[in-house]
C-alpha positions as CSV (number, residue, x, y, z in Angstrom):
1,M,3.2,14.9,7.1
2,N,1.6,15.0,3.7
3,K,-2.0,15.4,2.6
4,A,-2.6,11.7,2.1
5,S,-1.3,10.8,5.6
6,K,-3.8,13.2,7.2
7,N,-6.8,11.5,5.4
8,I,-8.9,9.5,7.9
9,L,-9.2,6.7,5.4
10,V,-5.5,6.2,5.1
11,P,-4.2,3.9,7.9
12,K,-1.1,4.8,10.0
13,H,2.2,4.1,8.2
14,E,5.4,4.0,10.2
15,L,9.0,3.4,9.2
16,M,10.5,0.5,11.2
17,S,13.9,0.5,12.7
18,E,16.5,-2.2,11.7
19,S,16.1,-4.0,15.0
20,E,12.3,-4.1,14.6
21,V,12.7,-5.5,11.1
22,E,15.1,-8.2,12.4
23,E,12.6,-9.2,15.1
24,L,9.7,-9.2,12.5
25,L,11.6,-11.4,10.0
26,K,12.7,-13.8,12.8
27,L,9.1,-14.0,14.2
28,Y,7.6,-14.9,10.9
29,N,10.6,-16.8,9.6
30,V,10.7,-14.8,6.3
31,T,13.1,-12.6,4.4
32,K,12.4,-9.1,3.1
33,D,11.9,-10.4,-0.4
34,K,8.9,-12.4,0.8
35,L,7.1,-9.4,2.3
36,P,4.4,-7.5,0.3
37,K,5.7,-4.4,-1.5
38,I,4.9,-0.7,-1.4
39,R,6.3,1.7,-4.0
40,K,8.7,4.4,-2.9
41,D,6.4,7.0,-4.5
42,D,3.2,5.8,-2.7
43,P,1.5,9.0,-1.3
44,A,1.0,7.3,2.1
45,I,4.7,7.1,2.8
46,Q,5.8,10.4,1.5
47,G,7.4,12.4,4.4
48,L,8.6,9.3,6.2
49,G,12.0,9.4,4.6
50,A,11.7,5.8,3.5
51,K,14.3,4.3,1.2
52,V,14.2,1.2,-1.0
53,G,14.6,-1.8,1.2
54,D,13.0,-0.2,4.3
55,V,10.1,-1.8,5.9
56,I,6.8,0.0,6.7
57,K,4.4,-1.0,9.4
58,I,0.8,-0.2,8.6
59,T,-1.8,-0.1,11.4
60,R,-5.4,-0.5,10.3
61,K,-8.2,0.0,12.8
62,N,-11.3,-2.2,12.6
63,P,-14.4,-0.1,13.2
64,W,-16.5,-3.1,14.1
65,T,-14.3,-4.7,16.7
66,G,-12.3,-1.7,17.8
67,G,-9.2,-3.7,17.3
68,E,-6.1,-3.1,15.1
69,S,-4.4,-5.2,12.5
70,L,-0.7,-4.8,11.5
71,Y,0.6,-5.2,8.0
72,Y,4.1,-4.9,6.7
73,R,5.4,-3.7,3.4
74,V,9.0,-3.5,2.0
75,V,9.7,-0.3,0.0
76,I,10.6,-0.9,-3.7
77,E,11.7,1.5,-6.4
78,A,8.9,3.4,-8.3
79,E,8.7,2.1,-11.9
């Protein structure tokens, strides 16, 4: 884990498996190039071992409802 991932303001970031990515893409009927992007050098994903093309699942907690929201990002090369 890196310093950014321990910050309480940074939501949980997880590297998805290939089978999870296939299910996600099928569920939403999209391709990886249609997903939002996250740069390979983003501090929140350092230490996950993410490579370009991998998909990251971000879990954000809602303090008002107590629920969670899931977001997905595909890793791109740092510019």
